[in-house]
C-alpha positions in Angstrom: 75.5 -32.4 47.9 76.6 -28.9 49.0 78.5 -28.6 45.7 75.4 -29.6 43.8 73.2 -27.0 45.5 75.8 -24.3 44.8 75.8 -25.2 41.1 72.0 -24.9 40.9 72.1 -21.5 42.6 74.7 -20.3 40.1 72.7 -21.4 37.2 69.6 -19.7 38.6 71.5 -16.4 39.1 72.7 -16.6 35.5 69.2 -17.2 34.2 67.9 -14.3 36.3 70.5 -11.9 34.9 70.1 -12.9 31.3 66.2 -13.1 30.9 63.0 -11.9 32.5 61.2 -14.5 34.6 57.8 -15.6 33.5 56.0 -13.6 36.2 57.8 -10.5 35.0 56.2 -10.7 31.5 54.7 -7.4 30.6 56.8 -5.4 33.1 57.8 -3.2 30.2 54.3 -3.1 28.6 52.7 0.3 28.4 49.3 0.4 30.2 46.2 1.5 28.4 44.0 2.9 31.1 40.4 1.9 30.6 37.6 2.9 33.0 34.7 0.5 33.5 31.4 1.8 34.9 29.0 -0.9 36.0 26.0 -1.4 38.3 27.5 -4.1 40.4 24.2 -4.7 42.2 22.6 -6.0 39.0 22.9 -9.3 37.2 24.0 -7.6 34.0 26.7 -5.8 35.9 28.1 -9.0 37.5 27.9 -10.9 34.2 29.6 -8.2 32.4 32.4 -7.8 35.0 33.3 -11.5 34.7 33.3 -11.2 30.8 35.4 -8.1 30.8 38.0 -9.7 33.1 38.2 -12.9 31.0 38.4 -10.8 27.9 41.7 -9.2 29.1 43.1 -12.5 30.0 42.1 -14.2 26.8 43.3 -11.4 24.6 46.9 -11.2 26.0 47.1 -15.0 26.2 46.4 -15.0 22.4 48.7 -12.0 21.8 51.7 -12.4 24.2 54.0 -10.2 22.2 51.9 -7.0 22.4 53.7 -3.9 23.9 50.5 -2.4 25.3 48.1 -3.8 27.9 44.6 -2.9 28.9 44.6 -1.6 32.5 41.0 -1.8 33.9 39.7 0.5 36.6 36.3 -0.5 37.8 33.7 1.9 39.3 30.2 1.3 40.6 27.5 3.7 39.4 25.0 2.5 42.1 22.3 2.4 39.4 22.0 6.2 39.3 22.8 8.6 36.5 24.5 10.9 39.1 26.6 8.0 40.3 27.7 7.2 36.7 28.6 10.9 36.1 30.6 11.0 39.4 32.4 7.8 38.5 33.3 9.1 35.1 34.6 12.4 36.6 36.8 10.4 39.0 38.2 8.2 36.2 38.9 11.2 33.9 40.4 13.4 36.6 42.1 11.1 39.0 43.0 8.0 36.9 43.3 9.9 33.6 41.7 7.0 31.7 42.1 7.0 28.0 38.8 5.3 27.3 35.6 4.4 29.3 33.7 1.1 28.9 30.1 1.6 29.9 27.9 2.7 31.7 25.1 0.1 31.5 22.0 2.2 31.2 21.0 4.7 28.5 20.1 7.5 31.0 23.5 7.1 32.7 25.3 7.1 29.3 23.8 10.5 28.4 25.9 12.3 31.1 29.0 10.2 30.5 28.8 10.8 26.7 28.8 14.5 27.2 32.0 14.2 29.4 33.6 12.1 26.7 32.8 14.8 24.1 34.4 17.5 26.2 37.5 15.5 27.0 37.7 13.6 23.6 37.8 10.3 25.5 36.0 7.5 23.7 33.0 6.2 25.5 32.3 2.6 24.5 28.8 1.3 25.6 27.8 -2.4 25.4 24.3 -2.2 26.9 23.1 1.4 26.4 21.0 0.6 23.3 18.4 3.4 23.3 18.1 4.9 19.7 18.0 8.4 21.4 21.8 8.0 21.9 23.2 8.6 18.5 26.8 8.0 17.7 26.4 10.3 14.6 25.5 13.2 16.9 28.1 12.3 19.6 31.3 11.5 17.8 33.1 10.1 20.9 30.3 7.7 21.6 30.7 4.2 20.4 27.9 1.6 20.7 29.5 -1.9 20.7 26.0 -3.4 20.8 22.9 -3.8 18.7 20.8 -0.6 18.4 17.3 -1.0 19.8 15.9 0.3 16.5 16.8 -3.0 14.9 14.6 -4.7 17.5 11.9 -2.3 16.6 12.2 -3.2 12.9 12.1 -6.9 13.7 9.0 -6.6 15.9 7.2 -4.4 13.2 8.1 -7.1 10.6 6.5 -9.8 12.8 3.3 -7.7 13.2 3.2 -7.2 9.4 3.8 -10.9 8.8 0.6 -11.7 10.7 -1.3 -8.8 9.3 -2.2 -7.3 12.7 -3.6 -3.8 12.3 -3.3 -2.4 15.9 -0.6 -2.8 18.5 -0.2 -1.4 22.0 3.4 -0.9 23.3 3.9 -1.4 27.0 7.2 0.1 28.2 8.9 1.3 31.3 9.1 5.0 32.1 12.9 5.5 31.5 15.3 6.5 28.8 15.6 2.8 27.9 11.9 2.4 27.5 11.0 5.7 25.8 13.8 5.7 23.2 12.9 2.2 22.0 9.1 2.9 21.9 9.5 6.0 19.7 11.4 3.9 17.2 8.8 1.0 17.5 5.9 3.3 16.8 7.5 4.8 13.7 8.3 1.3 12.4 4.8 0.0 13.1 3.2 3.0 11.4 5.4 2.5 8.4 4.1 -1.1 8.1 0.5 0.2 8.3 -0.2 -0.8 11.9 -1.9 1.7 14.1 -0.9 2.4 17.7 -4.1 3.5 19.5 -2.6 3.7 22.9 0.8 3.6 24.7 1.1 2.2 28.1 3.9 3.6 30.2 4.8 1.7 33.5 6.7 3.6 36.1 9.8 1.9 37.4 8.5 2.1 41.0 5.0 0.8 40.0 3.4 -1.6 42.5 1.7 -4.8 41.4 -1.7 -3.2 42.1 -0.9 -0.2 39.9 0.3 -2.5 37.1 -2.9 -4.6 37.4 -5.0 -1.4 37.1 -3.2 -0.4 33.9 -3.6 -3.9 32.5 -7.3 -3.9 33.2 -7.6 -0.7 31.2 -5.8 -2.4 28.3 -8.1 -5.4 28.6 -11.1 -3.2 28.1 -9.8 -2.1 24.7 -10.2 -4.1 21.5 -6.5 -4.5 20.8 -5.0 -7.8 21.7 -1.4 -7.4 20.4 1.0 -6.0 23.0 4.8 -5.3 22.8 6.5 -5.3 26.2 9.8 -3.4 26.5 11.1 -3.3 30.0 13.9 -4.5 32.2 13.6 -8.2 33.1 12.5 -7.5 36.7 9.7 -5.1 35.8 8.8 -7.2 32.8 8.3 -10.4 34.8 6.1 -8.5 37.2 3.9 -7.3 34.3 3.5 -10.8 33.0 2.7 -12.1 36.5 -0.1 -9.5 36.8 -1.3 -10.1 33.2 -1.8 -13.8 34.1 -3.8 -12.9 37.1 -6.2 -10.6 35.2 -6.6 -13.1 32.4 -4.5 -11.5 29.7 -2.3 -14.6 29.1 -5.0 -16.7 27.6 -6.3 -17.3 24.1 -6.6 -14.5 21.5 -3.8 -12.5 23.2 -0.4 -11.8 21.6 2.7 -10.7 23.6 5.9 -9.7 21.9 9.1 -8.9 23.8 12.5 -7.3 23.3 15.7 -9.0 24.2 15.9 -8.0 27.9 12.6 -10.0 28.5 13.3 -12.7 25.9 16.2 -13.7 28.1 14.2 -13.5 31.3 13.7 -17.2 31.5 17.5 -17.6 31.6 17.8 -14.9 34.3 14.8 -15.4 36.5 14.3 -19.1 35.9 11.0 -21.0 36.6 9.1 -17.9 37.6 9.5 -16.3 34.2 8.8 -19.6 32.4 5.5 -20.0 34.3 4.1 -16.6 33.4 5.5 -16.2 29.9 4.0 -19.2 28.1 3.4 -18.4 24.4 5.3 -15.1 24.3 7.2 -14.4 21.1 10.5 -12.6 21.6 13.4 -11.3 19.6 17.0 -11.5 20.5 20.4 -11.0 18.8 21.4 -13.9 16.7 24.6 -15.6 17.8 26.2 -18.2 15.6 27.3 -21.1 17.8 31.0 -21.4 17.1 33.6 -23.5 18.9 35.1 -20.4 20.3 31.8 -19.3 21.8 31.0 -22.7 23.1 34.4 -22.9 24.9 34.0 -19.5 26.4 30.5 -20.3 27.7 31.8 -23.4 29.5 34.7 -21.5 31.1 32.5 -18.5 32.0 29.9 -20.7 33.7 32.5 -22.3 35.8 34.1 -19.0 36.8 30.8 -17.1 37.3 29.6 -19.9 39.6 32.8 -19.6 41.7 32.4 -15.8 42.0 28.6 -15.9 42.5 27.7 -19.1 44.5 24.0 -20.1 44.2 23.5 -18.4 40.8 21.0 -20.1 38.5 22.5 -18.5 35.4 24.3 -21.1 33.2 25.6 -19.0 30.4 26.4 -15.3 29.9 23.9 -12.8 28.6 24.6 -11.2 25.2 25.5 -7.9 27.0 28.4 -9.7 28.6 29.5 -11.0 25.2 29.3 -7.6 23.7 31.5 -6.3 26.6 34.0 -9.1 25.9 34.3 -8.1 22.3 34.5 -4.4 23.2 37.5 -5.1 25.4 39.2 -6.9 22.5 38.5 -4.0 20.2 40.0 -1.5 22.7 43.1 -3.7 23.1 43.6 -3.9 19.3 43.1 -0.2 18.9 45.7 0.6 21.7 48.3 -1.7 20.0 47.7 0.1 16.7 48.4 3.5 18.4 51.6 2.1 20.1 53.3 2.6 23.4 54.8 6.0 22.5 51.4 7.7 22.1 49.8 5.9 25.1 52.7 7.1 27.3 51.7 10.7 26.7 49.6 11.7 29.7 47.7 14.8 30.5 48.5 17.2 33.4 47.1 15.9 36.6 44.1 17.8 37.9 42.2 17.2 41.1 39.2 19.2 40.0 36.0 17.3 39.7 33.9 19.9 38.0 33.2 20.3 34.3 35.5 23.3 34.0 38.5 21.3 35.2 38.4 18.7 32.5 41.1 18.6 29.9 41.2 17.1 26.4 43.0 13.8 25.8 46.0 14.3 23.5 45.4 11.0 21.8 41.6 11.0 21.8 40.9 11.5 18.1 43.7 9.1 17.1 42.3 6.4 19.5 38.8 7.0 18.2 39.9 6.5 14.6 41.7 3.4 15.6 38.7 1.9 17.3 36.4 2.7 14.4 38.7 0.7 12.1 38.9 -2.5 14.2 37.6 -5.5 12.4 37.8 -9.0 13.8 35.7 -12.2 14.5 34.4 -11.9 18.0 32.2 -14.1 20.2 29.0 -12.4 18.9 30.1 -12.6 15.3 32.0 -10.1 13.1 33.0 -7.0 15.1 32.8 -4.1 12.7 31.5 -0.6 13.5 29.3 1.2 11.0 28.6 4.9 11.8 29.8 4.4 15.3 27.8 1.3 16.3 28.0 -2.5 15.9 27.0 -3.7 12.5 24.5 -6.3 13.5 21.4 -6.8 11.3 20.1 -10.2 12.2 17.7 -11.1 15.0 16.5 -14.5 16.2 12.7 -15.0 16.8 11.9 -17.4 19.6 8.7 -18.8 21.1 8.9 -19.0 24.9 7.5 -22.4 26.0 7.6 -24.5 29.1 10.5 -26.6 27.7 12.4 -23.5 26.9 12.9 -20.9 24.1 12.2 -22.4 20.7 13.5 -20.8 17.6 10.8 -20.1 15.0 12.6 -17.9 12.6 14.9 -15.0 11.9 14.7 -11.3 11.0 17.3 -9.7 8.7 17.4 -6.2 7.4 17.7 -7.6 3.8 15.0 -10.3 3.8 12.7 -9.4 6.7 11.0 -12.3 8.5 12.2 -15.7 7.3 12.0 -19.3 8.5 15.7 -19.8 7.7 18.6 -17.5 7.2 19.2 -18.6 3.7 15.6 -19.3 2.5 12.0 -19.8 3.5 9.2 -17.4 4.1 7.1 -16.8 7.2 7.8 -18.5 10.6 7.5 -21.9 12.0 4.4 -22.9 13.9 4.0 -20.8 17.0 2.1 -21.8 20.2 0.4 -18.6 21.5 -0.8 -17.9 25.0 -3.5 -20.2 26.2 -1.9 -23.1 24.2 -3.5 -21.6 21.0 -2.3 -23.0 17.7 -4.1 -20.8 15.2 -2.9 -17.2 14.8 -4.9 -14.8 16.9 -6.7 -12.1 14.9 -5.2 -9.4 17.1 -8.3 -7.8 18.5 -11.5 -8.8 20.2 -15.1 -7.6 20.5 -17.1 -7.0 22.6 -15.3 -5.7 25.6 -17.1 -4.6 28.7 -20.5 -4.4 26.9 -19.4 -2.0 24.2 -20.9 -2.0 20.7 -20.1 -0.1 17.6 -21.8 3.2 17.0 -22.8 3.4 13.4 -23.7 6.8 11.9 -26.4 6.7 9.2 -27.2 9.6 6.8 -30.7 10.8 6.5 -31.8 11.4 2.9 -35.6 11.4 2.5 -35.6 11.7 -1.3 -33.7 8.5 -2.0 -35.0 6.2 0.7 -34.3 3.3 -1.6 -30.7 3.4 -0.3 -31.1 4.5 3.3 -34.6 4.8 4.8 -34.5 6.4 8.3 -37.9 6.8 10.0 -38.6 8.1 13.4 -41.6 6.7 15.4 -43.4 9.8 16.7 -44.8 7.9 19.7 -41.6 6.1 21.0 -39.0 8.4 19.4 -37.1 5.4 18.2 -35.6 5.3 14.7 -36.2 2.5 12.2 -33.4 1.9 9.7 -34.0 0.3 6.3 -32.9 0.5 2.7 -30.5 -1.2 0.3 -27.3 0.0 2.1 -28.6 -1.0 5.5 -29.6 -4.5 4.3 -26.2 -5.0 2.6 -24.3 -4.0 5.8 -26.5 -6.3 7.9 -25.7 -9.2 5.6 -22.0 -8.4 5.7 -21.9 -8.3 9.5 -23.9 -11.6 9.7 -21.3 -13.3 7.4 -18.4 -12.5 9.7 -17.0 -15.4 11.6 -17.5 -13.6 14.9 -20.3 -11.4 16.3 -19.9 -7.7 16.6 -22.7 -5.7 18.3 -23.5 -2.4 16.7 -26.1 0.3 17.0 -27.3 2.6 14.2 -27.5 6.3 15.0 -29.3 8.8 12.7 -27.3 11.8 11.6 -30.2 14.1 11.5 -31.0 17.7 12.6 -34.2 16.9 14.3 -36.4 17.8 11.3 -35.8 14.7 9.3 -32.8 15.9 7.3 -29.1 15.5 7.5 -27.3 17.3 10.2 -24.7 18.5 7.8 -23.1 17.3 4.6 -21.8 13.8 3.8 -18.3 15.1 4.3 -19.3 16.3 7.8 -20.7 12.8 8.6 -17.5 11.1 7.4 -15.3 13.5 9.4 -17.3 12.4 12.6 -15.5 9.0 12.2 -12.1 10.8 12.2 -13.2 12.7 15.3 -14.1 9.3 16.9 -17.7 10.4 17.4 -18.8 7.4 15.3 -17.1 4.0 15.0 -18.3 3.7 11.4 -20.7 5.2 8.8 -23.1 3.0 6.8 -25.1 4.5 3.9 -24.8 5.8 0.3 -21.4 7.3 1.0 -19.2 7.6 -2.1 -15.5 6.6 -1.9 -13.6 9.8 -2.6 -9.9 10.6 -2.4 -10.3 13.6 -0.2 -12.3 11.6 2.3 -9.8 8.8 2.3 -7.3 11.1 3.9 -9.2 10.9 7.1 -10.9 7.5 7.1 -10.7 4.1 5.4 -13.3 2.6 3.2 -14.3 -0.9 2.6 -14.5 -2.3 -0.9 -17.4 -0.7 -2.9 -20.7 -2.6 -3.1 -22.4 -0.6 -5.9 -21.8 0.4 -9.5 -19.2 3.1 -9.9 -19.3 6.2 -12.1 -21.1 9.5 -12.8 -23.2 10.1 -15.9 -26.3 12.1 -16.8 -29.9 11.6 -17.6 -31.6 13.7 -20.3 -35.1 13.7 -21.8 -35.8 11.7 -25.0 -37.5 13.3 -28.0 -39.1 11.9 -31.1 -36.3 11.9 -33.6 -38.4 10.9 -36.7 -38.2 13.6 -39.4 -41.4 15.3 -40.4 -39.9 16.5 -43.7 -41.3 15.4 -47.1 -37.7 14.9 -48.3 -36.7 12.3 -45.7 -36.1 9.8 -48.5 -32.9 11.6 -49.6 -31.3 11.5 -46.2 -30.0 7.9 -46.3 -27.3 9.0 -48.8 -25.0 11.9 -48.4 -24.8 14.6 -51.1 -21.5 13.5 -52.6 -22.8 9.9 -52.8 -26.0 11.0 -54.6 -23.8 13.0 -57.1 -21.4 10.1 -57.6 -24.2 7.7 -58.1 -25.9 9.9 -60.7 -22.6 10.4 -62.6 -22.0 6.7 -62.7 -25.5 6.0 -63.9 -25.0 8.3 -66.9 -21.5 7.1 -67.5 -22.6 3.4 -67.5 -25.4 4.2 -69.9 -23.0 5.9 -72.3 -20.5 3.0 -72.1 -23.2 0.5 -72.9 -24.5 2.7 -75.8 -21.0 3.1 -77.1 -20.4 -0.7 -77.1 -23.9 -1.6 -78.5 -24.4 1.2 -81.1 -22.9 -0.5 -84.1 -24.1 -4.0 -83.5 -27.5 -3.5 -81.8 -30.5 -2.1 -83.6 -32.2 -1.1 -80.3 -29.4 1.5 -79.7 -29.7 3.1 -83.2 -31.9 5.7 -84.6 -32.2 9.5 -84.7 -29.9 11.2 -82.1 -32.8 12.2 -79.9 -33.9 8.5 -79.7 -30.4 7.4 -78.9 -30.1 9.9 -76.1 -33.4 8.7 -74.6 -32.3 5.1 -74.9 -29.1 5.8 -73.1 -30.8 7.5 -70.1 -33.7 5.1 -70.0 -31.4 2.1 -70.0 -29.1 3.5 -67.4 -31.8 4.5 -64.9 -33.9 1.4 -65.4 -31.0 -0.7 -64.2 -31.4 0.9 -60.8 -34.6 -1.1 -60.4 -33.5 -3.9 -62.7 -36.3 -3.0 -65.2 -34.2 -2.4 -68.4 -35.8 -4.1 -71.5 -33.1 -3.5 -74.1 -31.1 -6.5 -74.9 -27.3 -6.2 -75.1 -25.5 -8.4 -77.6 -21.9 -7.4 -77.1 -19.9 -9.5 -74.6 -18.2 -6.3 -73.5 -21.6 -4.7 -72.8 -22.8 -7.7 -70.9 -19.7 -7.6 -68.7 -20.2 -3.9 -67.9 -23.9 -4.4 -67.2 -23.3 -7.3 -64.8 -20.8 -5.3 -62.8 -23.0 -2.3 -62.7 -26.1 -4.3 -61.6 -24.0 -5.8 -58.8 -23.1 -2.2 -57.6 -26.7 -1.1 -57.9 -27.8 -4.1 -55.8 -25.5 -3.1 -53.0 -26.4 0.6 -53.3 -30.1 0.0 -53.2 -29.9 -2.5 -50.3 -27.9 -0.1 -48.3 -30.3 2.8 -49.1 -33.2 0.7 -48.1 -31.6 -0.4 -44.8 -30.6 3.2 -43.9 -34.0 4.6 -44.7 -35.8 1.9 -42.7 -33.5 2.6 -39.7 -34.2 6.3 -39.9 -38.0 5.8 -39.9 -38.2 3.0 -37.3 -35.3 2.2 -35.0 -34.0 5.7 -34.3 -37.3 7.4 -33.7 -36.2 8.2 -30.0 -33.3 10.6 -29.6 -31.8 12.2 -26.4 -32.0 16.0 -26.4 -28.2 16.2 -25.9 -25.4 13.8 -26.4 -22.9 14.8 -23.7 -22.1 17.5 -21.2 -20.3 19.7 -23.7 -23.6 20.1 -25.6 -25.2 21.3 -22.4 -22.5 23.8 -21.8 -22.6 25.2 -25.4 -26.4 25.5 -25.2 -26.1 27.2 -21.7 -28.5 24.6 -20.2 -29.1 24.2 -16.5 -27.7 21.0 -14.9 -29.3 19.4 -11.9 -27.5 17.3 -9.2 -28.3 15.5 -6.0 -28.4 17.7 -2.9 -25.6 17.2 -0.2 -23.4 15.4 -2.8 -20.0 16.0 -4.2 -21.4 16.9 -7.6 -20.7 20.7 -7.4 -17.0 20.1 -7.2 -17.1 17.6 -10.1 -19.2 19.9 -12.3 -16.8 22.7 -11.6 -13.9 20.6 -12.7 -16.0 19.8 -15.9 -16.2 23.6 -16.6 -19.9 23.9 -15.8 -20.8 27.4 -14.7 -21.7 27.5 -11.1 -24.8 29.6 -11.7 -26.1 27.0 -14.1 -26.3 24.1 -11.6 -29.2 23.5 -9.3 -29.7 20.9 -6.5 -32.6 18.5 -6.2 -33.5 16.0 -3.5 -35.6 13.2 -5.0 -36.4 11.3 -8.2 -39.7 13.2 -8.4 -37.9 16.5 -8.5 -35.6 15.1 -11.1 -38.5 14.2 -13.4 -40.2 17.6 -12.8 -37.0 19.5 -13.7 -36.4 17.5 -16.8 -40.0 17.9 -18.0 -39.9 21.7 -17.6 -36.5 22.1 -19.2 -34.2 25.1 -18.8 -36.5 27.5 -20.5 -39.3 26.9 -17.9 -37.1 26.9 -14.8 -36.1 23.3 -14.9 -32.9 21.6 -16.1 -31.7 20.2 -19.4 -30.0 17.2 -17.7 -29.4 15.6 -14.3 -25.8 14.6 -13.5 -25.5 12.1 -10.7 -24.0 8.7 -9.7 -25.2 5.7 -11.6 -26.9 4.0 -8.7 -29.2 7.1 -8.1 -29.9 7.4 -11.8 -30.8 3.7 -12.0 -33.3 4.2 -9.2 -34.7 7.2 -11.1 -35.1 5.4 -14.4 -36.6 2.4 -12.6 -39.4 4.7 -11.6 -39.6 6.9 -14.8 -38.6 4.5 -17.6 -41.6 4.9 -20.0 -39.5 6.2 -22.9 -39.1 9.7 -21.4 -35.5 9.7 -20.1 -32.2 7.9 -20.8 -28.6 7.8 -19.5 -26.3 9.3 -22.1 -22.8 10.7 -22.4 -19.5 9.6 -21.0 -19.1 8.0 -17.6 -16.9 9.9 -15.2 -14.9 7.7 -12.9 -15.9 7.3 -9.2 -15.5 4.3 -6.9 -19.0 3.6 -5.8 -20.5 3.4 -2.3 -18.4 2.0 0.6 -18.7 1.6 4.3 -16.6 4.1 6.4 -14.2 3.0 9.2 -11.4 4.8 11.1 -7.9 4.7 9.8 -6.2 1.4 10.6 -9.4 -0.2 11.9 -8.9 -3.9 12.5 -12.4 -4.6 11.2 -11.6 -3.3 7.7 -9.9 -6.4 6.2 -12.5 -8.8 7.5 -15.4 -6.6 6.4 -14.0 -5.9 2.9 -13.7 -9.7 2.4 -17.2 -10.1 3.7 -18.4 -7.4 1.2 -16.9 -9.5 -1.6 -18.6 -12.6 -0.4 -22.0 -10.9 -0.1 -21.9 -9.0 -3.5 -21.1 -12.3 -5.3 -24.0 -14.1 -3.7 -27.6 -14.6 -4.7 -29.0 -12.5 -1.9 -27.2 -9.4 -3.2 -28.8 -10.0 -6.7 -32.2 -10.1 -5.0 -31.5 -6.8 -3.2 -30.5 -5.2 -6.5 -33.7 -6.4 -8.2 -35.6 -5.0 -5.3 -33.8 -1.7 -5.7 -33.8 -1.3 -9.4 -36.6 -3.5 -10.5 -36.7 -6.5 -13.0 -36.6 -6.3 -16.7 -36.4 -2.5 -16.9 -34.1 -1.2 -19.6 -32.0 1.1 -17.5 -29.1 1.6 -20.0 -29.7 2.8 -23.5 -27.2 3.5 -26.2 -28.0 6.2 -28.7 -26.2 6.9 -32.0 -26.8 10.6 -32.3 -24.4 11.1 -35.2 -25.7 11.4 -38.8 -26.7 8.0 -40.3 -26.3 9.1 -43.9 -24.1 6.9 -46.0 -20.9 8.5 -47.3 -19.2 8.2 -50.7 -16.1 6.9 -48.8 -18.2 3.8 -47.8 -18.5 2.8 -51.5 -15.2 3.9 -53.0 -14.3 0.3 -53.8 -17.6 -0.4 -55.6 -17.3 2.7 -57.8 -13.7 1.8 -58.5 -14.7 -1.6 -59.7 -17.5 -0.4 -61.9 -15.5 2.4 -63.3 -12.7 0.0 -64.2 -15.1 -2.5 -65.7 -16.8 0.2 -67.8 -13.6 1.8 -69.0 -11.6 -1.2 -69.9 -13.9 -2.7 -72.7 -14.5 0.8 -74.2 -10.8 1.6 -74.5 -10.1 -1.9 -75.9 -12.9 -1.6 -78.4 -11.9 1.9 -79.3 -8.2 1.0 -79.9 -9.1 -2.0 -82.1 -11.4 0.0 -84.4 -10.1 1.8 -87.5 -10.1 5.5 -87.9 -12.9 5.4 -90.4 -15.0 3.2 -88.2 -14.5 5.6 -85.2 -15.7 8.5 -87.3 -18.7 6.6 -88.3 -19.5 5.7 -84.8 -19.2 9.2 -83.6 -20.9 11.1 -86.4 -23.3 8.7 -88.1 -26.7 7.9 -87.0 -26.6 4.5 -88.7 -23.5 2.3 -89.0 -23.4 -0.7 -91.2 -21.1 -3.4 -90.0 -18.2 -4.2 -92.4 -18.9 -7.0 -94.7 -15.6 -8.7 -94.1 -16.6 -9.3 -90.5 -19.5 -11.6 -91.6 -17.9 -13.3 -94.7 -17.2 -17.0 -94.7 -13.9 -18.4 -96.1 
């Protein structure tokens, strides 16, 4: 037995001398000193510490042959920025760490990042997500986490998906809250959503202070809120929101990840007060590796933190886990030789005593190029931060968070990662199934203040009258009636009050541009009246869809266009057509005489008789009164064609002359604006309108335009004319001119000339107003209904010819209109003549030309 024990001892000594024991593994490994700065009093700090420790163990268990090893040095920041800076100084000066992991909060990271820049020591953050911390501006700062700006994009995409027009962000007063909110506001505005108010909650706010702020928000019309705060403050906000009645129907609450995970952190308390909340969180693909880690982590975390309710790690801890793996891989790439190089020890703890790391730039480059499959997905840094562009959208319900969709940078909001649009059904606060409209009215007895222009001359559109006894205003007119109908057709009631925009004397208190600008200044909630939709006005306000005709044209007097000349009968044909017709009459007569002369006694005789016969026959065909008989088939062919041409010519002449004497008796004095300018006529327009700018663009001299205020003034100016101090035309929008013509339409005036494009009348609302989409849809419904047609009949009248078209060009028929006819008759006349002429003998041709009498050759009548 003693001999056996001695043999075992000898074998043991031999093994000890020839190999390292298992517990001595890594004795020759080069340490890679990594400082870790955490808030150990927080849940995120404790979760992250466990994940970091497990990451080191798991990495070297998976890579036993590595020559470097991460050597962790933990420090507690105490939740303060100064504490984090002090911990970083200690790690850099005393421990001489080669990289720092953390700190947790963005405000703490600001100081530590500056230390990393001075010393060229990489600072790897896994929970400091504020967009104000930019890796591109701080080269030694690495964010191994999702930037909060991606959450801002996801939330803005959700808002846009449901077409909400106003959003109020509620955020904690910290670097974490402010940085995210700036990005959120930019993304919301890019999607067309307005941010009328930003609610900032101090970190030390009491429940009473939070309730007071929430009651202020409740008094506003916006019902879409985005809450971005730490989970402790966020749960308090939701608790107070439930107490003041802001977690019921018609409310929308959106949260960022820190609050989306509150139900996992806080438990039943968060579940109870966050029913119906929609939150975003980083998307984690459930892999076997992640599932195995969660199981091991839960067991270990429960051992280290007895009584904890947390059953799985937060994503911050998973990011910290992957960051440790990235650091370990980067250290191995550098190698033991470079890691062994150390800086001179320095006990100084001030900024001047810091020295640069000799391997800082090389280590930074190595970390930037790490690429592996981590717990949270593919770990790859793009411009210094984790390349993560997918968020999960969840609906917080009593049974737990329910996934309703995803957001990706490429596809936006989708039901599935691969396909599908929109989101699954969401249950909103108050167990509401239908999507809230995002705003509510009235609140605390408020009503819309509607500005109304005062224009006495055209009371057809807006009629504002003041009762001299009571001082109260009465509002009527086409625009007022249309707006009342639009508001009545809305699916909800919106109280509003009309306010006259007058100067106390019954006239406008400024121009229409001034009135519109009052909406931009928030002195009016809207403007209703005959307000034209213009591009320069739309820079400050939004318009509904138009509810009237669009365009600008002019009205001019009508004159009797019937000619008083005794020679009116020659006007239907142009001069060249008269000449051509006369030539063809003579030509046709000569052709017929030529063909009939030798065979027809009626075309013979003394030369004077023959000339008379030619002209008499030719001109008598114009009225189909020719008496001479033609016996030659050639002649008959020519006459038939010519009579056909004459029929068309005479019919056209008759129609043209009739039109001149009857249909076109009334003619406008000018045809378009260019005629007015050439004749130096004065041009009238409606006072307080945008017409002067338009007329200036149309090259009308400024001293030739004059303002009028009513249809009666229009008529008086047109009747006088420019020579008597009036105007040659009135240029205005079509609705005003229709009203004018409905009153003065007895054949005295007419709309003429081209129509210049405008967009008609619209109702004015502030930029981004939540009312605008609903009211625009209501405008469409009203203008397509029977009631609107009745209002237009009341405005313009029934059966009145408001639009007249005038052909002011010459109506004389041109030669070009009959070229084809003359070509036909010319060909018909020339062809038989040439044929006959070529078939006759020379002697016969002489006898035809020079003899008064021609005897037909005998042989042509002989019988065989």
